[in-house]
mmCIF file of the N, C-alpha and C atoms, coordinates in Angstrom:
data_MODEL
# 
_entry.id   MODEL 
# 
loop_
_atom_site.group_PDB 
_atom_site.id 
_atom_site.type_symbol 
_atom_site.label_atom_id 
_atom_site.label_alt_id 
_atom_site.label_comp_id 
_atom_site.label_asym_id 
_atom_site.label_entity_id 
_atom_site.label_seq_id 
_atom_site.pdbx_PDB_ins_code 
_atom_site.Cartn_x 
_atom_site.Cartn_y 
_atom_site.Cartn_z 
_atom_site.occupancy 
_atom_site.B_iso_or_equiv 
_atom_site.pdbx_formal_charge 
_atom_site.auth_seq_id 
_atom_site.auth_comp_id 
_atom_site.auth_asym_id 
_atom_site.auth_atom_id 
_atom_site.pdbx_PDB_model_num 
ATOM 1   N N  . UNK A 1 1  ? 13.502 -13.209 12.148 1.00 0.00 ? 1  UNK A N  1 
ATOM 2   C CA . UNK A 1 1  ? 12.169 -13.656 12.435 1.00 0.00 ? 1  UNK A CA 1 
ATOM 3   C C  . UNK A 1 1  ? 11.884 -14.962 11.694 1.00 0.00 ? 1  UNK A C  1 
ATOM 4   N N  . UNK A 1 2  ? 12.441 -15.067 10.517 1.00 0.00 ? 2  UNK A N  1 
ATOM 5   C CA . UNK A 1 2  ? 12.240 -16.292 9.746  1.00 0.00 ? 2  UNK A CA 1 
ATOM 6   C C  . UNK A 1 2  ? 12.933 -17.468 10.432 1.00 0.00 ? 2  UNK A C  1 
ATOM 7   N N  . UNK A 1 3  ? 14.135 -17.251 10.918 1.00 0.00 ? 3  UNK A N  1 
ATOM 8   C CA . UNK A 1 3  ? 14.880 -18.324 11.581 1.00 0.00 ? 3  UNK A CA 1 
ATOM 9   C C  . UNK A 1 3  ? 14.190 -18.740 12.876 1.00 0.00 ? 3  UNK A C  1 
ATOM 10  N N  . UNK A 1 4  ? 13.720 -17.774 13.646 1.00 0.00 ? 4  UNK A N  1 
ATOM 11  C CA . UNK A 1 4  ? 13.000 -18.090 14.884 1.00 0.00 ? 4  UNK A CA 1 
ATOM 12  C C  . UNK A 1 4  ? 11.722 -18.856 14.574 1.00 0.00 ? 4  UNK A C  1 
ATOM 13  N N  . UNK A 1 5  ? 11.022 -18.456 13.516 1.00 0.00 ? 5  UNK A N  1 
ATOM 14  C CA . UNK A 1 5  ? 9.819  -19.170 13.106 1.00 0.00 ? 5  UNK A CA 1 
ATOM 15  C C  . UNK A 1 5  ? 10.109 -20.610 12.728 1.00 0.00 ? 5  UNK A C  1 
ATOM 16  N N  . UNK A 1 6  ? 11.206 -20.824 11.998 1.00 0.00 ? 6  UNK A N  1 
ATOM 17  C CA . UNK A 1 6  ? 11.585 -22.190 11.628 1.00 0.00 ? 6  UNK A CA 1 
ATOM 18  C C  . UNK A 1 6  ? 11.935 -23.034 12.847 1.00 0.00 ? 6  UNK A C  1 
ATOM 19  N N  . UNK A 1 7  ? 12.672 -22.443 13.781 1.00 0.00 ? 7  UNK A N  1 
ATOM 20  C CA . UNK A 1 7  ? 13.060 -23.177 14.995 1.00 0.00 ? 7  UNK A CA 1 
ATOM 21  C C  . UNK A 1 7  ? 11.826 -23.566 15.798 1.00 0.00 ? 7  UNK A C  1 
ATOM 22  N N  . UNK A 1 8  ? 10.911 -22.625 15.993 1.00 0.00 ? 8  UNK A N  1 
ATOM 23  C CA . UNK A 1 8  ? 9.698  -22.938 16.749 1.00 0.00 ? 8  UNK A CA 1 
ATOM 24  C C  . UNK A 1 8  ? 8.816  -23.937 16.014 1.00 0.00 ? 8  UNK A C  1 
ATOM 25  N N  . UNK A 1 9  ? 8.780  -23.835 14.696 1.00 0.00 ? 9  UNK A N  1 
ATOM 26  C CA . UNK A 1 9  ? 7.994  -24.768 13.903 1.00 0.00 ? 9  UNK A CA 1 
ATOM 27  C C  . UNK A 1 9  ? 8.530  -26.187 14.051 1.00 0.00 ? 9  UNK A C  1 
ATOM 28  N N  . UNK A 1 10 ? 9.836  -26.341 13.976 1.00 0.00 ? 10 UNK A N  1 
ATOM 29  C CA . UNK A 1 10 ? 10.450 -27.665 14.111 1.00 0.00 ? 10 UNK A CA 1 
ATOM 30  C C  . UNK A 1 10 ? 10.297 -28.194 15.535 1.00 0.00 ? 10 UNK A C  1 
ATOM 31  N N  . UNK A 1 11 ? 10.533 -27.329 16.531 1.00 0.00 ? 11 UNK A N  1 
ATOM 32  C CA . UNK A 1 11 ? 10.383 -27.771 17.926 1.00 0.00 ? 11 UNK A CA 1 
ATOM 33  C C  . UNK A 1 11 ? 8.948  -28.177 18.232 1.00 0.00 ? 11 UNK A C  1 
ATOM 34  N N  . UNK A 1 12 ? 8.003  -27.421 17.735 1.00 0.00 ? 12 UNK A N  1 
ATOM 35  C CA . UNK A 1 12 ? 6.601  -27.749 17.960 1.00 0.00 ? 12 UNK A CA 1 
ATOM 36  C C  . UNK A 1 12 ? 6.206  -29.060 17.305 1.00 0.00 ? 12 UNK A C  1 
ATOM 37  N N  . UNK A 1 13 ? 6.755  -29.316 16.123 1.00 0.00 ? 13 UNK A N  1 
ATOM 38  C CA . UNK A 1 13 ? 6.444  -30.565 15.423 1.00 0.00 ? 13 UNK A CA 1 
ATOM 39  C C  . UNK A 1 13 ? 7.073  -31.768 16.120 1.00 0.00 ? 13 UNK A C  1 
ATOM 40  N N  . UNK A 1 14 ? 8.344  -31.624 16.506 1.00 0.00 ? 14 UNK A N  1 
ATOM 41  C CA . UNK A 1 14 ? 9.054  -32.738 17.138 1.00 0.00 ? 14 UNK A CA 1 
ATOM 42  C C  . UNK A 1 14 ? 8.502  -33.022 18.535 1.00 0.00 ? 14 UNK A C  1 
ATOM 43  N N  . UNK A 1 15 ? 8.252  -31.972 19.308 1.00 0.00 ? 15 UNK A N  1 
ATOM 44  C CA . UNK A 1 15 ? 7.786  -32.155 20.681 1.00 0.00 ? 15 UNK A CA 1 
ATOM 45  C C  . UNK A 1 15 ? 6.284  -32.414 20.755 1.00 0.00 ? 15 UNK A C  1 
ATOM 46  N N  . UNK A 1 16 ? 5.584  -32.184 19.682 1.00 0.00 ? 16 UNK A N  1 
ATOM 47  C CA . UNK A 1 16 ? 4.142  -32.418 19.688 1.00 0.00 ? 16 UNK A CA 1 
ATOM 48  C C  . UNK A 1 16 ? 3.362  -31.318 20.382 1.00 0.00 ? 16 UNK A C  1 
ATOM 49  N N  . UNK A 1 17 ? 3.952  -30.142 20.493 1.00 0.00 ? 17 UNK A N  1 
ATOM 50  C CA . UNK A 1 17 ? 3.284  -29.009 21.139 1.00 0.00 ? 17 UNK A CA 1 
ATOM 51  C C  . UNK A 1 17 ? 2.704  -28.128 20.034 1.00 0.00 ? 17 UNK A C  1 
ATOM 52  N N  . UNK A 1 18 ? 1.400  -28.161 19.913 1.00 0.00 ? 18 UNK A N  1 
ATOM 53  C CA . UNK A 1 18 ? 0.763  -27.464 18.804 1.00 0.00 ? 18 UNK A CA 1 
ATOM 54  C C  . UNK A 1 18 ? 0.880  -25.946 18.916 1.00 0.00 ? 18 UNK A C  1 
ATOM 55  N N  . UNK A 1 19 ? 0.963  -25.419 20.130 1.00 0.00 ? 19 UNK A N  1 
ATOM 56  C CA . UNK A 1 19 ? 1.082  -23.964 20.304 1.00 0.00 ? 19 UNK A CA 1 
ATOM 57  C C  . UNK A 1 19 ? 2.391  -23.456 19.697 1.00 0.00 ? 19 UNK A C  1 
ATOM 58  N N  . UNK A 1 20 ? 3.492  -24.147 19.946 1.00 0.00 ? 20 UNK A N  1 
ATOM 59  C CA . UNK A 1 20 ? 4.771  -23.762 19.343 1.00 0.00 ? 20 UNK A CA 1 
ATOM 60  C C  . UNK A 1 20 ? 4.719  -23.888 17.829 1.00 0.00 ? 20 UNK A C  1 
ATOM 61  N N  . UNK A 1 21 ? 4.039  -24.895 17.348 1.00 0.00 ? 21 UNK A N  1 
ATOM 62  C CA . UNK A 1 21 ? 3.914  -25.116 15.914 1.00 0.00 ? 21 UNK A CA 1 
ATOM 63  C C  . UNK A 1 21 ? 3.183  -23.946 15.251 1.00 0.00 ? 21 UNK A C  1 
ATOM 64  N N  . UNK A 1 22 ? 2.077  -23.495 15.847 1.00 0.00 ? 22 UNK A N  1 
ATOM 65  C CA . UNK A 1 22 ? 1.305  -22.393 15.271 1.00 0.00 ? 22 UNK A CA 1 
ATOM 66  C C  . UNK A 1 22 ? 2.039  -21.063 15.385 1.00 0.00 ? 22 UNK A C  1 
ATOM 67  N N  . UNK A 1 23 ? 2.680  -20.818 16.509 1.00 0.00 ? 23 UNK A N  1 
ATOM 68  C CA . UNK A 1 23 ? 3.443  -19.573 16.675 1.00 0.00 ? 23 UNK A CA 1 
ATOM 69  C C  . UNK A 1 23 ? 4.604  -19.537 15.676 1.00 0.00 ? 23 UNK A C  1 
ATOM 70  N N  . UNK A 1 24 ? 5.267  -20.658 15.486 1.00 0.00 ? 24 UNK A N  1 
ATOM 71  C CA . UNK A 1 24 ? 6.351  -20.738 14.516 1.00 0.00 ? 24 UNK A CA 1 
ATOM 72  C C  . UNK A 1 24 ? 5.870  -20.481 13.103 1.00 0.00 ? 24 UNK A C  1 
ATOM 73  N N  . UNK A 1 25 ? 4.718  -21.030 12.760 1.00 0.00 ? 25 UNK A N  1 
ATOM 74  C CA . UNK A 1 25 ? 4.166  -20.817 11.422 1.00 0.00 ? 25 UNK A CA 1 
ATOM 75  C C  . UNK A 1 25 ? 3.803  -19.349 11.203 1.00 0.00 ? 25 UNK A C  1 
ATOM 76  N N  . UNK A 1 26 ? 3.222  -18.723 12.210 1.00 0.00 ? 26 UNK A N  1 
ATOM 77  C CA . UNK A 1 26 ? 2.848  -17.310 12.100 1.00 0.00 ? 26 UNK A CA 1 
ATOM 78  C C  . UNK A 1 26 ? 4.089  -16.444 11.959 1.00 0.00 ? 26 UNK A C  1 
ATOM 79  N N  . UNK A 1 27 ? 5.118  -16.694 12.776 1.00 0.00 ? 27 UNK A N  1 
ATOM 80  C CA . UNK A 1 27 ? 6.350  -15.916 12.671 1.00 0.00 ? 27 UNK A CA 1 
ATOM 81  C C  . UNK A 1 27 ? 7.027  -16.118 11.321 1.00 0.00 ? 27 UNK A C  1 
ATOM 82  N N  . UNK A 1 28 ? 6.981  -17.323 10.810 1.00 0.00 ? 28 UNK A N  1 
ATOM 83  C CA . UNK A 1 28 ? 7.574  -17.603 9.509  1.00 0.00 ? 28 UNK A CA 1 
ATOM 84  C C  . UNK A 1 28 ? 6.853  -16.837 8.403  1.00 0.00 ? 28 UNK A C  1 
ATOM 85  N N  . UNK A 1 29 ? 5.534  -16.823 8.434  1.00 0.00 ? 29 UNK A N  1 
ATOM 86  C CA . UNK A 1 29 ? 4.762  -16.111 7.418  1.00 0.00 ? 29 UNK A CA 1 
ATOM 87  C C  . UNK A 1 29 ? 4.998  -14.608 7.504  1.00 0.00 ? 29 UNK A C  1 
ATOM 88  N N  . UNK A 1 30 ? 4.992  -14.059 8.718  1.00 0.00 ? 30 UNK A N  1 
ATOM 89  C CA . UNK A 1 30 ? 5.231  -12.622 8.892  1.00 0.00 ? 30 UNK A CA 1 
ATOM 90  C C  . UNK A 1 30 ? 6.643  -12.262 8.433  1.00 0.00 ? 30 UNK A C  1 
ATOM 91  N N  . UNK A 1 31 ? 7.604  -13.086 8.745  1.00 0.00 ? 31 UNK A N  1 
ATOM 92  C CA . UNK A 1 31 ? 8.978  -12.832 8.321  1.00 0.00 ? 31 UNK A CA 1 
ATOM 93  C C  . UNK A 1 31 ? 9.126  -12.829 6.812  1.00 0.00 ? 31 UNK A C  1 
ATOM 94  N N  . UNK A 1 32 ? 8.472  -13.764 6.145  1.00 0.00 ? 32 UNK A N  1 
ATOM 95  C CA . UNK A 1 32 ? 8.540  -13.823 4.682  1.00 0.00 ? 32 UNK A CA 1 
ATOM 96  C C  . UNK A 1 32 ? 7.841  -12.618 4.060  1.00 0.00 ? 32 UNK A C  1 
ATOM 97  N N  . UNK A 1 33 ? 6.703  -12.213 4.620  1.00 0.00 ? 33 UNK A N  1 
ATOM 98  C CA . UNK A 1 33 ? 5.998  -11.036 4.103  1.00 0.00 ? 33 UNK A CA 1 
ATOM 99  C C  . UNK A 1 33 ? 6.855  -9.784  4.260  1.00 0.00 ? 33 UNK A C  1 
ATOM 100 N N  . UNK A 1 34 ? 7.483  -9.614  5.416  1.00 0.00 ? 34 UNK A N  1 
ATOM 101 C CA . UNK A 1 34 ? 8.348  -8.457  5.622  1.00 0.00 ? 34 UNK A CA 1 
ATOM 102 C C  . UNK A 1 34 ? 9.557  -8.495  4.692  1.00 0.00 ? 34 UNK A C  1 
ATOM 103 N N  . UNK A 1 35 ? 10.090 -9.687  4.459  1.00 0.00 ? 35 UNK A N  1 
ATOM 104 C CA . UNK A 1 35 ? 11.215 -9.817  3.540  1.00 0.00 ? 35 UNK A CA 1 
ATOM 105 C C  . UNK A 1 35 ? 10.819 -9.422  2.121  1.00 0.00 ? 35 UNK A C  1 
ATOM 106 N N  . UNK A 1 36 ? 9.663  -9.891  1.676  1.00 0.00 ? 36 UNK A N  1 
ATOM 107 C CA . UNK A 1 36 ? 9.199  -9.562  0.328  1.00 0.00 ? 36 UNK A CA 1 
ATOM 108 C C  . UNK A 1 36 ? 8.919  -8.069  0.203  1.00 0.00 ? 36 UNK A C  1 
ATOM 109 N N  . UNK A 1 37 ? 8.277  -7.482  1.200  1.00 0.00 ? 37 UNK A N  1 
ATOM 110 C CA . UNK A 1 37 ? 8.001  -6.043  1.156  1.00 0.00 ? 37 UNK A CA 1 
ATOM 111 C C  . UNK A 1 37 ? 9.287  -5.233  1.150  1.00 0.00 ? 37 UNK A C  1 
ATOM 112 N N  . UNK A 1 38 ? 10.254 -5.655  1.923  1.00 0.00 ? 38 UNK A N  1 
ATOM 113 C CA . UNK A 1 38 ? 11.529 -4.950  1.953  1.00 0.00 ? 38 UNK A CA 1 
ATOM 114 C C  . UNK A 1 38 ? 12.289 -5.071  0.650  1.00 0.00 ? 38 UNK A C  1 
ATOM 115 N N  . UNK A 1 39 ? 12.188 -6.227  0.003  1.00 0.00 ? 39 UNK A N  1 
ATOM 116 C CA . UNK A 1 39 ? 12.891 -6.448  -1.261 1.00 0.00 ? 39 UNK A CA 1 
ATOM 117 C C  . UNK A 1 39 ? 12.272 -5.676  -2.412 1.00 0.00 ? 39 UNK A C  1 
ATOM 118 N N  . UNK A 1 40 ? 10.973 -5.396  -2.325 1.00 0.00 ? 40 UNK A N  1 
ATOM 119 C CA . UNK A 1 40 ? 10.313 -4.677  -3.409 1.00 0.00 ? 40 UNK A CA 1 
ATOM 120 C C  . UNK A 1 40 ? 10.512 -3.177  -3.314 1.00 0.00 ? 40 UNK A C  1 
ATOM 121 N N  . UNK A 1 41 ? 11.152 -2.716  -2.249 1.00 0.00 ? 41 UNK A N  1 
ATOM 122 C CA . UNK A 1 41 ? 11.441 -1.295  -2.124 1.00 0.00 ? 41 UNK A CA 1 
ATOM 123 C C  . UNK A 1 41 ? 10.396 -0.516  -1.352 1.00 0.00 ? 41 UNK A C  1 
ATOM 124 N N  . UNK A 1 42 ? 9.409  -1.183  -0.806 1.00 0.00 ? 42 UNK A N  1 
ATOM 125 C CA . UNK A 1 42 ? 8.385  -0.488  -0.018 1.00 0.00 ? 42 UNK A CA 1 
ATOM 126 C C  . UNK A 1 42 ? 8.915  -0.234  1.397  1.00 0.00 ? 42 UNK A C  1 
ATOM 127 N N  . UNK A 1 43 ? 8.541  0.899   1.952  1.00 0.00 ? 43 UNK A N  1 
ATOM 128 C CA . UNK A 1 43 ? 8.932  1.213   3.326  1.00 0.00 ? 43 UNK A CA 1 
ATOM 129 C C  . UNK A 1 43 ? 8.120  0.345   4.286  1.00 0.00 ? 43 UNK A C  1 
ATOM 130 N N  . UNK A 1 44 ? 8.812  -0.342  5.170  1.00 0.00 ? 44 UNK A N  1 
ATOM 131 C CA . UNK A 1 44 ? 8.153  -1.217  6.140  1.00 0.00 ? 44 UNK A CA 1 
ATOM 132 C C  . UNK A 1 44 ? 8.354  -0.615  7.519  1.00 0.00 ? 44 UNK A C  1 
ATOM 133 N N  . UNK A 1 45 ? 7.277  -0.257  8.188  1.00 0.00 ? 45 UNK A N  1 
ATOM 134 C CA . UNK A 1 45 ? 7.354  0.323   9.526  1.00 0.00 ? 45 UNK A CA 1 
ATOM 135 C C  . UNK A 1 45 ? 8.029  1.697   9.527  1.00 0.00 ? 45 UNK A C  1 
ATOM 136 N N  . UNK A 1 46 ? 7.890  2.439   8.441  1.00 0.00 ? 46 UNK A N  1 
ATOM 137 C CA . UNK A 1 46 ? 8.486  3.757   8.370  1.00 0.00 ? 46 UNK A CA 1 
ATOM 138 C C  . UNK A 1 46 ? 9.951  3.753   7.981  1.00 0.00 ? 46 UNK A C  1 
ATOM 139 N N  . UNK A 1 47 ? 10.491 2.580   7.699  1.00 0.00 ? 47 UNK A N  1 
ATOM 140 C CA . UNK A 1 47 ? 11.907 2.462   7.330  1.00 0.00 ? 47 UNK A CA 1 
ATOM 141 C C  . UNK A 1 47 ? 11.998 2.068   5.857  1.00 0.00 ? 47 UNK A C  1 
ATOM 142 N N  . UNK A 1 48 ? 12.932 2.666   5.144  1.00 0.00 ? 48 UNK A N  1 
ATOM 143 C CA . UNK A 1 48 ? 13.075 2.299   3.740  1.00 0.00 ? 48 UNK A CA 1 
ATOM 144 C C  . UNK A 1 48 ? 13.646 0.891   3.557  1.00 0.00 ? 48 UNK A C  1 
ATOM 145 N N  . UNK A 1 49 ? 14.384 0.398   4.542  1.00 0.00 ? 49 UNK A N  1 
ATOM 146 C CA . UNK A 1 49 ? 14.966 -0.948  4.477  1.00 0.00 ? 49 UNK A CA 1 
ATOM 147 C C  . UNK A 1 49 ? 14.618 -1.690  5.758  1.00 0.00 ? 49 UNK A C  1 
ATOM 148 N N  . UNK A 1 50 ? 14.325 -2.962  5.627  1.00 0.00 ? 50 UNK A N  1 
ATOM 149 C CA . UNK A 1 50 ? 14.024 -3.782  6.784  1.00 0.00 ? 50 UNK A CA 1 
ATOM 150 C C  . UNK A 1 50 ? 15.148 -4.790  6.961  1.00 0.00 ? 50 UNK A C  1 
ATOM 151 N N  . UNK A 1 51 ? 15.878 -4.671  8.069  1.00 0.00 ? 51 UNK A N  1 
ATOM 152 C CA . UNK A 1 51 ? 17.000 -5.560  8.321  1.00 0.00 ? 51 UNK A CA 1 
ATOM 153 C C  . UNK A 1 51 ? 16.682 -6.466  9.477  1.00 0.00 ? 51 UNK A C  1 
# 
């Protein structure tokens, strides 16, 4: 999710499409939050590990 967010963020910035830019930023933030929650040992979505 983090990689997809980065790709959309870069494509949105280069192409000048603000919708891709915002979707990429949201996916990047959600991916980082899930990564941090998974690293701290909290169950994310009912799973003990988030891969």
